[in-house]
C-alpha positions in Angstrom: 100.4 73.1 93.4 96.9 73.5 92.0 95.2 76.2 89.9 93.3 78.9 91.7 89.7 79.7 90.6 88.5 82.5 92.8 85.0 82.3 94.1 82.7 85.3 93.4 83.3 86.8 96.8 87.0 86.4 96.5 86.9 88.3 93.2 85.2 91.1 95.2 88.1 91.1 97.7 90.7 91.1 95.0 89.1 94.0 93.1 88.4 95.9 96.3 92.1 95.8 97.2 93.2 96.7 93.7 90.8 99.6 93.5 91.4 101.1 97.0 95.0 101.4 98.1 93.9 101.7 101.7 91.0 99.5 102.7 89.3 97.1 105.2 88.4 93.6 104.2 85.9 92.1 106.6 85.2 88.4 105.7 84.6 85.4 107.9 87.1 82.6 108.7 87.6 80.2 105.8 86.5 82.6 103.1 90.0 82.8 101.5 91.1 86.2 102.5 94.7 85.2 102.4 94.8 83.7 98.9 92.7 86.6 97.6 95.0 89.2 99.1 98.1 87.4 97.7 96.4 87.3 94.3 95.9 91.1 94.4 99.6 91.5 95.3 100.6 89.1 92.5 98.7 91.3 90.1 100.3 94.5 91.4 103.8 93.0 91.2 103.2 91.5 87.7 102.2 94.7 86.1 104.8 96.8 87.9 102.3 98.8 90.0 104.2 97.7 93.0 108.0 97.2 93.2 108.7 97.5 96.9 108.3 94.7 99.4 105.1 94.0 101.3 104.9 93.5 105.1 102.2 91.1 106.5 101.4 91.5 110.2 99.8 88.5 111.8 99.7 86.2 114.9 102.9 84.2 115.2 101.6 80.9 113.8 99.9 82.6 110.9 103.0 84.7 110.1 105.4 81.7 110.3 103.3 79.1 108.4 99.9 80.2 107.0 101.1 82.9 104.5 104.1 80.9 103.2 102.1 77.7 102.9 99.3 79.5 101.0 101.8 80.6 98.3 103.1 77.0 98.0 99.5 75.7 97.6 98.7 77.6 94.3 100.4 77.7 90.9 99.6 81.2 89.9 102.1 82.9 92.2 105.1 83.8 90.0 106.1 87.1 91.7 105.5 86.2 95.3 108.2 84.8 97.6 107.3 84.9 101.3 110.0 85.4 104.0 108.9 85.1 107.7 110.6 87.5 110.1 110.4 85.4 113.2 112.7 83.8 115.8 115.5 85.3 117.7 117.1 88.6 116.9 119.8 87.1 114.7 117.2 85.1 112.7 115.0 88.1 112.2 118.0 90.3 111.1 119.0 87.5 108.6 115.4 87.3 107.3 115.4 91.0 106.5 118.5 90.5 104.3 116.5 88.2 101.9 116.6 90.3 98.7 114.5 87.7 96.8 111.4 88.0 98.9 108.6 90.2 97.8 106.4 89.6 100.9 107.7 89.5 104.5 105.6 88.3 107.4 106.0 88.9 111.1 104.0 88.8 114.3 102.6 91.8 116.1 105.0 91.2 119.1 107.9 92.1 116.8 106.5 95.5 115.7 108.4 97.7 118.1 111.7 95.9 117.3 111.0 96.1 113.5 110.2 99.8 113.5 113.2 100.7 115.6 115.5 98.5 113.6 114.5 99.9 110.2 113.9 103.5 111.2 113.8 105.8 108.2 115.0 103.0 105.9 111.5 101.3 106.2 111.2 99.4 102.9 107.6 98.3 103.0 105.3 100.3 100.8 102.4 97.9 101.5 101.2 96.6 104.9 98.7 93.9 105.3 97.3 93.7 108.9 96.0 90.2 109.3 93.7 90.0 112.3 93.6 93.8 112.4 91.7 93.8 115.6 95.2 93.6 117.2 95.4 97.3 116.4 92.1 98.3 118.1 93.9 99.7 121.2 95.7 102.3 119.2 95.3 105.9 120.5 97.2 109.1 119.4 98.5 109.8 122.9 98.1 106.5 124.8 97.4 102.9 123.9 99.3 99.8 122.9 103.1 100.1 122.3 103.0 97.9 119.2 100.3 100.0 117.4 102.0 103.2 118.5 105.3 102.0 116.9 103.5 101.1 113.7 101.8 104.5 113.6 105.2 106.1 113.1 105.5 104.6 109.6 101.8 103.9 108.7 101.2 107.2 106.8 104.8 108.3 106.3 106.2 105.4 104.4 103.2 103.1 103.5 101.2 103.7 100.4 98.9 100.6 100.5 97.3 99.3 103.7 94.8 96.5 104.0 93.1 95.5 107.3 92.0 91.8 107.2 89.6 90.4 109.9 86.5 88.3 110.3 85.7 90.0 113.6 86.2 93.8 113.2 84.4 94.7 116.5 84.5 91.8 119.0 83.8 94.1 121.9 81.5 96.5 120.2 81.8 99.3 117.6 84.3 101.2 119.8 86.9 98.7 118.4 86.7 100.2 114.9 88.5 103.5 115.5 92.0 102.1 116.2 92.0 99.9 113.1 90.5 102.5 110.9 93.1 105.2 111.8 95.7 103.2 109.9 93.5 103.5 106.8 92.7 107.2 106.8 94.2 108.9 109.9 90.7 109.4 111.3 89.2 111.0 108.3 85.9 109.0 108.5 85.5 108.1 112.2 87.2 111.1 113.8 90.7 112.4 114.2 91.0 111.2 117.8 89.4 108.4 119.8 87.7 110.9 122.0 86.2 112.7 119.0 84.9 109.3 117.7 83.3 108.3 121.0 81.9 111.8 121.7 80.2 111.9 118.3 78.8 108.3 118.0 78.3 107.0 121.6 76.3 108.1 124.6 77.3 107.3 128.2 74.6 105.6 130.2 74.7 105.6 134.0 72.7 102.8 135.7 71.2 103.2 139.2 73.8 102.5 141.9 76.8 103.4 139.7 
């Protein structure tokens, strides 16, 4: 393990997450979003501002290895123990029983199962959506099943929410609404996707279309 000295932009990330319970962090690959976010969580657990476990959503490899490895890399994590929720159903159920873990990680493909399994006993007061563009397809009435399942708990049981990505709008600004809904339920960009696109975008018809 080695000591962690945050770079100036990592301090910005840490303070941003501490100051705003629900926020977006847009920073490029390799800028240390993971260690900065874990440091913010460490601070919250250390002073008792957070006592419930945190859920990190990420691509499978990142959920299985990147987040646990990041904690093992630095010596300032005294309140963070990461438990991946991956594998077959039995392995995932056993992982949920780990009462020593403060941070649980799982991949987006497990979202429907996780929400259905936990139901109203959802324990995670903080959710970190790593590669949050996976949520861009969310719509209130239609859209991806994983994001729709997550929407059931996002504002009912979750106090803190952080979207992490280096590419918030890979296909254009229309990608922002689905992710942002999990932050503020459409307060800034529009209550529905239709309201968002109607206000901020114009349809252009080209000759021959």
